[in-house]
N, C-alpha and C positions, 0 to 999 in steps of 0.2 A: 324776822330774818336778821335784821341788824338793830342793835340796841346800844345807845350811848347813855352811860350813867355817870353823871357829874364829871364830864370830861374837861380837863384843862390842859392847855399847852402854852408854854412860854418860849419866845426866842430872846434870850437874855432878859432884859427888863420888859420886853413887849409881850403883853398878855394876848396871845393870838386866838385862843379858844377859852371861853369863860363859862364854866359850869353848864356844859351842854347836856341836856337830858332829852332824848327823842328816840323814836323807833320807826323802822320801816317794816311793815308787815309783809308776810309771804304773798307774792303775787301783786304787790302794790307798786305803783310808780310814784316816786317822790321827786319833785323838782326843787332844788335848792337855789334860791336867787337872792340878789342883794347887790349893793354897790361894790366896786372894785376894792379889794383890801378888807372885805368884811369877814374873811375866814372860811369862805365856801370851799375852795380847793384844798386848804389845809384840812378841813373836816373830812372830806371824802378820801383824802390820801391817808388818813389815820386808819381807815377800815382795813387796808391791806398792809399797814405798817410801813408805808413809804415815809410817813411822818410818825415819829414816836410821841406819845403823850407823857405829860409829867404827873398827872393825877387823874383818878377816875378809872372806869372800866368800859371796854367795848366787847360786845358779844356778837358773834356771827353764827347764825344757825344753831344757837344754843351753846356755843363754845366761847369761853373766855379767850380772846385772841392774845392775851399777855400771859397765859398759863405757861409756866416754865417747861412743861412737857410738850408744848406745841412745836412741831417741826415747821419752821417758817416757810420753807420752799414748798412743802406739801400743802400747807394752808393756802399760800398765794395761788397755787394752781387751781384752787376752787373758787377764786374770786375773779370774775371777768372784769378787766380794767381797760377802758379805752381812753387814751391820752389825747391831749390837745394836738401834739405834734406827731401823731401816728406811731412813731417808734418801730417801724418795720426794719428788717435787716435788708439794706440796699443791695447786698451782693447775693441774696437768695431770691429765687423766683417766688411769685405769689403762692404757688402750690407748696413750695418748701417752707415758706414763712408760716403757713397754716398747719402743715403736718409735723413740724419740728417738735413742738411740745408734746402732742399726743404720743409720738413715738418715744421721745426721751423720757418723759415723766410717767406716762401711763403704760409704756411698753407695747403700744399698739403696733401691729405689723404694718409695713409700708402700704400694702395693697388696701388694707382696711382704712388706714389714715387718709390715703388718697381718695378713696370712695367718699369718706366723710367730708373731706375738703371740697370735693366736687359738689356735693349736696349743699354745703354752706355757701359756696360761690354762686350757685343758682339762686339761693335764698336772698343774697344781697345784690343780685343782678349782674354778676361778673363772670359768668361761665366761660366767656371767651378770653379771659385774661389769665388763666392758670399759668401759662409759661412766660408771661411778662415779668419784668423786674420793676420794683417800686419807682425808680426814677423815670420810668416810661409812662407812669400813670398820672392822672390829674390828682389834685388834693382830695377831691370827693371820692375818687376811686380808691385811693390809698386808705382813707378812713373806713371805707366799707370793707376793705381787706382786713384792716385792724379789728373790726367788729367780728368778722368771720373767724379770725385767729382766736379771739377771746372765746367765742362760742364753741370752738373745737374742743375745749377742755370740759364741756358740759357743766358750766358753773351754775350753782343754784341762784346766783344773783349777779347782776351786771352793774358796774359803776362807770359813769361817763363824766370825765372832767373837762368841761367846755369843749365837747367834741367837734363843734363847728366854728370855733372862733379863729382858727387858722385858715379857714376856707374863703375863697371868693364867693360873693353873694349867690351867684347862680348855681354853686355846688352844694349849698347848705341844704336845699330841699331833698336832694338824693340821699343824704345821710339821715335827715330827720324821718324820711319815709321808712327807712330800714328800722329805725328806733320805734316808730309807730307800730310797725308790724310785730316787733318783739313784744311790745306792750299788749297788743291784741291777743298774742299767744299766751299771755299770763306770766311773762318773765318778771321777776322782782327786779326793779331798777331804781337806782339813785342817781340823779343827773344834776350836775352843776351846769347851768346854761343861762345865757342871756336871751334865748329864744322864747319870748313870752307867749307867742302864738302856740308854740309846741306845749308850753306849760298849761295853757288854758284848755287846749284840745285833748291832751293825753294824760296829764297828771291826775292821780287820785288825790294827792295833797301837795300843797306848796309850803315850803319852809322859807321864811324871809329872815335873812341874817344881816346884822350890822355890828361892827366892833366886837366880833368874836362870839356874839350871842345870837341864839334863835329868838327873835322878837315876836314872831307870829307864825302859827301853823294853821292852815285853813284849806278847805276845798277850793279849787280854782275859782269857781263862780263867786264864792264869798270873798276870796282874796282880791280878785280883780274889780269887783263891783262895790264891795263894802269893807275895805281894809280897816282894821281896828287901830293898829298902832300908828302913831303920828309919823314915825320914820318911814313906815311902809306907804302911807298916804303920800308923803313927799316924793318917795322913790317912783311911785306910779305916775304921779303928776309930772315929774321930770321926763319920764319915758314918753308920756303922751305929748308933751310940748315939743319933743324931738321929732 
Protein backbone atom coordinates (compact mmCIF):
# COMPACT_ATOMS: atom_id res chain seq x y z
CA UNK A 1 0.00 0.00 0.00
CA UNK A 2 2.85 2.40 0.89
CA UNK A 3 6.40 1.95 -0.38
CA UNK A 4 9.48 4.07 0.34
CA UNK A 5 12.32 3.58 -2.11
CA UNK A 6 15.70 5.19 -1.27
CA UNK A 7 13.92 8.24 0.21
CA UNK A 8 16.12 11.16 1.28
CA UNK A 9 15.18 14.53 2.72
CA UNK A 10 17.35 17.48 3.71
CA UNK A 11 16.57 20.70 5.56
CA UNK A 12 19.54 22.78 4.40
CA UNK A 13 22.59 20.89 5.70
CA UNK A 14 20.51 18.64 7.96
CA UNK A 15 19.90 15.16 6.54
CA UNK A 16 16.44 14.40 7.98
CA UNK A 17 15.68 11.14 6.11
CA UNK A 18 18.54 8.90 5.04
CA UNK A 19 18.01 6.24 2.34
CA UNK A 20 14.69 4.98 3.70
CA UNK A 21 13.51 1.72 2.12
CA UNK A 22 10.38 0.20 3.64
CA UNK A 23 6.82 -0.81 2.86
CA UNK A 24 3.45 -1.02 4.55
CA UNK A 25 1.38 -3.89 3.17
CA UNK A 26 -2.36 -3.74 2.58
CA UNK A 27 -4.29 -4.35 5.80
CA UNK A 28 -1.14 -4.00 7.93
CA UNK A 29 -0.65 -1.79 10.99
CA UNK A 30 2.87 -0.35 11.18
CA UNK A 31 3.95 1.66 14.21
CA UNK A 32 6.93 4.00 13.74
CA UNK A 33 8.77 4.72 16.97
CA UNK A 34 12.06 6.21 18.09
CA UNK A 35 13.48 9.15 20.02
CA UNK A 36 12.41 12.74 19.38
CA UNK A 37 14.01 14.19 16.27
CA UNK A 38 14.56 10.77 14.68
CA UNK A 39 12.56 11.62 11.53
CA UNK A 40 9.31 9.77 12.32
CA UNK A 41 6.90 12.66 11.68
CA UNK A 42 8.89 13.85 8.66
CA UNK A 43 8.62 10.35 7.17
CA UNK A 44 4.86 10.02 7.63
CA UNK A 45 4.28 13.56 6.30
CA UNK A 46 6.08 12.68 3.05
CA UNK A 47 3.33 10.16 2.24
CA UNK A 48 0.75 12.85 1.49
CA UNK A 49 3.41 15.37 0.43
CA UNK A 50 3.08 17.71 3.40
CA UNK A 51 6.87 17.31 3.30
CA UNK A 52 8.59 17.04 -0.07
CA UNK A 53 11.54 14.69 -0.54
CA UNK A 54 14.82 15.49 -2.29
CA UNK A 55 15.65 12.05 -3.61
CA UNK A 56 13.99 8.66 -4.01
CA UNK A 57 10.42 7.55 -4.68
CA UNK A 58 7.24 6.96 -2.70
CA UNK A 59 4.38 4.81 -3.98
CA UNK A 60 0.85 4.80 -2.59
CA UNK A 61 -1.48 2.01 -3.71
CA UNK A 62 0.81 1.40 -6.71
CA UNK A 63 0.96 5.07 -7.76
CA UNK A 64 4.16 7.11 -7.80
CA UNK A 65 3.09 10.11 -5.70
CA UNK A 66 5.61 12.40 -7.44
CA UNK A 67 4.29 11.62 -10.92
CA UNK A 68 3.88 14.91 -12.80
CA UNK A 69 0.35 13.86 -13.83
CA UNK A 70 -0.72 13.42 -10.20
CA UNK A 71 -3.50 15.79 -9.10
CA UNK A 72 -2.27 16.59 -5.59
CA UNK A 73 -5.64 17.53 -4.04
CA UNK A 74 -7.38 14.48 -5.51
CA UNK A 75 -4.52 12.30 -4.26
CA UNK A 76 -4.59 13.77 -0.75
CA UNK A 77 -8.33 13.12 -0.53
CA UNK A 78 -7.46 9.38 -0.67
CA UNK A 79 -4.97 9.49 2.20
CA UNK A 80 -6.58 9.70 5.64
CA UNK A 81 -4.33 11.85 7.86
CA UNK A 82 -4.86 12.44 11.58
CA UNK A 83 -2.72 15.21 13.05
CA UNK A 84 -1.33 15.81 16.52
CA UNK A 85 -3.34 19.04 16.88
CA UNK A 86 -6.74 17.84 15.48
CA UNK A 87 -6.93 20.66 12.84
CA UNK A 88 -10.74 20.84 12.96
CA UNK A 89 -12.52 23.97 11.72
CA UNK A 90 -13.54 25.69 14.99
CA UNK A 91 -16.39 27.69 13.38
CA UNK A 92 -18.08 24.59 11.90
CA UNK A 93 -20.14 22.05 13.83
CA UNK A 94 -18.87 18.50 14.22
CA UNK A 95 -21.32 17.37 11.53
CA UNK A 96 -20.16 20.07 9.09
CA UNK A 97 -16.50 19.27 9.76
CA UNK A 98 -17.15 15.68 8.67
CA UNK A 99 -19.47 16.36 5.70
CA UNK A 100 -17.47 19.23 4.14
CA UNK A 101 -14.93 17.19 2.13
CA UNK A 102 -17.25 14.39 0.94
CA UNK A 103 -19.62 17.07 -0.42
CA UNK A 104 -16.95 19.39 -1.87
CA UNK A 105 -14.52 16.79 -3.20
CA UNK A 106 -16.67 13.73 -3.90
CA UNK A 107 -19.85 15.64 -4.79
CA UNK A 108 -21.91 13.73 -2.23
CA UNK A 109 -25.44 15.05 -1.63
CA UNK A 110 -25.91 16.63 1.79
CA UNK A 111 -28.39 14.00 2.99
CA UNK A 112 -25.99 11.18 2.03
CA UNK A 113 -23.02 12.96 3.57
CA UNK A 114 -24.93 13.52 6.81
CA UNK A 115 -26.06 9.90 6.94
CA UNK A 116 -22.45 8.80 6.50
CA UNK A 117 -21.26 11.27 9.15
CA UNK A 118 -23.86 9.94 11.61
CA UNK A 119 -22.58 6.38 11.05
CA UNK A 120 -18.99 7.50 11.59
CA UNK A 121 -19.84 9.44 14.75
CA UNK A 122 -21.51 6.32 16.12
CA UNK A 123 -18.38 4.37 15.23
CA UNK A 124 -16.16 6.72 17.27
CA UNK A 125 -18.68 6.96 20.13
CA UNK A 126 -19.82 10.55 19.57
CA UNK A 127 -23.37 10.27 18.18
CA UNK A 128 -24.58 12.91 20.63
CA UNK A 129 -22.02 15.54 19.53
CA UNK A 130 -23.07 16.17 15.89
CA UNK A 131 -24.28 19.73 16.57
CA UNK A 132 -21.45 20.68 18.96
CA UNK A 133 -18.52 22.88 17.91
CA UNK A 134 -14.89 21.79 18.38
CA UNK A 135 -14.10 24.29 21.19
CA UNK A 136 -16.94 22.71 23.21
CA UNK A 137 -15.27 19.27 23.07
CA UNK A 138 -12.45 17.70 25.07
CA UNK A 139 -9.17 16.96 23.28
CA UNK A 140 -10.01 13.26 23.10
CA UNK A 141 -13.40 14.01 21.56
CA UNK A 142 -11.86 16.40 19.02
CA UNK A 143 -9.35 13.77 17.97
CA UNK A 144 -12.12 11.19 17.53
CA UNK A 145 -14.00 13.70 15.32
CA UNK A 146 -10.76 14.16 13.34
CA UNK A 147 -10.59 10.39 12.80
CA UNK A 148 -14.25 10.32 11.67
CA UNK A 149 -13.54 13.21 9.29
CA UNK A 150 -10.61 11.33 7.73
CA UNK A 151 -12.69 8.14 7.39
CA UNK A 152 -15.49 10.06 5.65
CA UNK A 153 -13.36 10.12 2.48
CA UNK A 154 -13.15 6.28 2.40
CA UNK A 155 -9.33 6.28 2.34
CA UNK A 156 -7.54 3.01 1.52
CA UNK A 157 -5.01 3.84 4.28
CA UNK A 158 -4.86 5.97 7.43
CA UNK A 159 -1.83 7.89 8.68
CA UNK A 160 -1.59 8.95 12.32
CA UNK A 161 1.06 11.50 13.34
CA UNK A 162 1.37 11.29 17.14
CA UNK A 163 -2.44 11.40 17.54
CA UNK A 164 -2.39 11.22 21.35
CA UNK A 165 0.59 13.43 22.23
CA UNK A 166 -1.51 16.60 22.68
CA UNK A 167 -4.02 14.83 24.96
CA UNK A 168 -4.34 14.62 28.71
CA UNK A 169 -3.46 11.10 29.90
CA UNK A 170 -7.06 10.13 30.70
CA UNK A 171 -8.15 10.93 27.12
CA UNK A 172 -5.48 8.85 25.41
CA UNK A 173 -7.35 5.57 25.86
CA UNK A 174 -10.51 6.73 24.09
CA UNK A 175 -8.52 7.62 20.95
CA UNK A 176 -6.42 4.45 21.04
CA UNK A 177 -9.60 2.35 21.34
CA UNK A 178 -10.92 3.84 18.08
CA UNK A 179 -7.58 3.13 16.41
CA UNK A 180 -7.66 -0.46 17.71
CA UNK A 181 -11.14 -1.02 16.28
CA UNK A 182 -9.96 0.31 12.88
CA UNK A 183 -7.03 -2.11 12.97
CA UNK A 184 -9.39 -5.01 13.79
CA UNK A 185 -11.51 -4.05 10.76
CA UNK A 186 -8.45 -4.44 8.51
CA UNK A 187 -7.62 -0.79 7.83
CA UNK A 188 -4.08 -0.20 6.54
CA UNK A 189 -2.46 2.07 9.12
CA UNK A 190 0.87 3.81 9.58
CA UNK A 191 1.16 5.34 13.05
CA UNK A 192 3.85 7.53 14.57
CA UNK A 193 3.31 7.19 18.31
CA UNK A 194 5.01 7.03 21.69
CA UNK A 195 2.30 4.66 22.96
CA UNK A 196 4.33 1.48 23.26
CA UNK A 197 1.43 -0.47 24.79
CA UNK A 198 -0.58 0.23 21.62
CA UNK A 199 2.39 -0.80 19.46
CA UNK A 200 2.78 -4.05 21.34
CA UNK A 201 -0.91 -4.91 21.24
CA UNK A 202 -2.01 -3.69 17.80
CA UNK A 203 0.96 -3.37 15.42
CA UNK A 204 1.82 -6.03 12.88
CA UNK A 205 5.29 -4.53 12.61
CA UNK A 206 7.33 -1.90 14.42
CA UNK A 207 9.83 0.36 12.63
CA UNK A 208 12.46 1.85 14.89
CA UNK A 209 14.02 5.11 13.65
CA UNK A 210 16.94 7.22 14.74
CA UNK A 211 18.90 9.97 12.95
CA UNK A 212 16.66 9.73 9.87
CA UNK A 213 17.19 5.99 9.33
CA UNK A 214 15.03 2.94 9.94
CA UNK A 215 17.44 0.92 12.08
CA UNK A 216 15.17 -2.03 12.82
CA UNK A 217 11.88 -3.51 11.63
CA UNK A 218 10.37 -6.38 13.54
CA UNK A 219 7.16 -7.90 14.83
CA UNK A 220 6.20 -6.33 18.19
CA UNK A 221 7.01 -9.41 20.27
CA UNK A 222 10.47 -9.64 18.73
CA UNK A 223 11.11 -5.88 18.97
CA UNK A 224 10.09 -5.47 22.60
CA UNK A 225 11.66 -8.67 23.94
CA UNK A 226 14.71 -9.10 21.68
CA UNK A 227 15.64 -5.83 19.94
CA UNK A 228 18.68 -6.39 17.73
CA UNK A 229 20.06 -2.90 17.15
CA UNK A 230 22.05 -1.41 20.01
CA UNK A 231 20.21 1.94 19.65
CA UNK A 232 16.83 0.19 19.92
CA UNK A 233 18.02 -1.68 23.00
CA UNK A 234 19.04 1.63 24.62
CA UNK A 235 15.72 3.29 23.65
CA UNK A 236 13.67 0.48 25.25
CA UNK A 237 15.89 0.38 28.30
CA UNK A 238 15.37 4.14 28.80
CA UNK A 239 11.59 3.70 28.41
CA UNK A 240 11.53 0.95 31.04
CA UNK A 241 13.58 2.99 33.50
CA UNK A 242 11.02 5.83 33.20
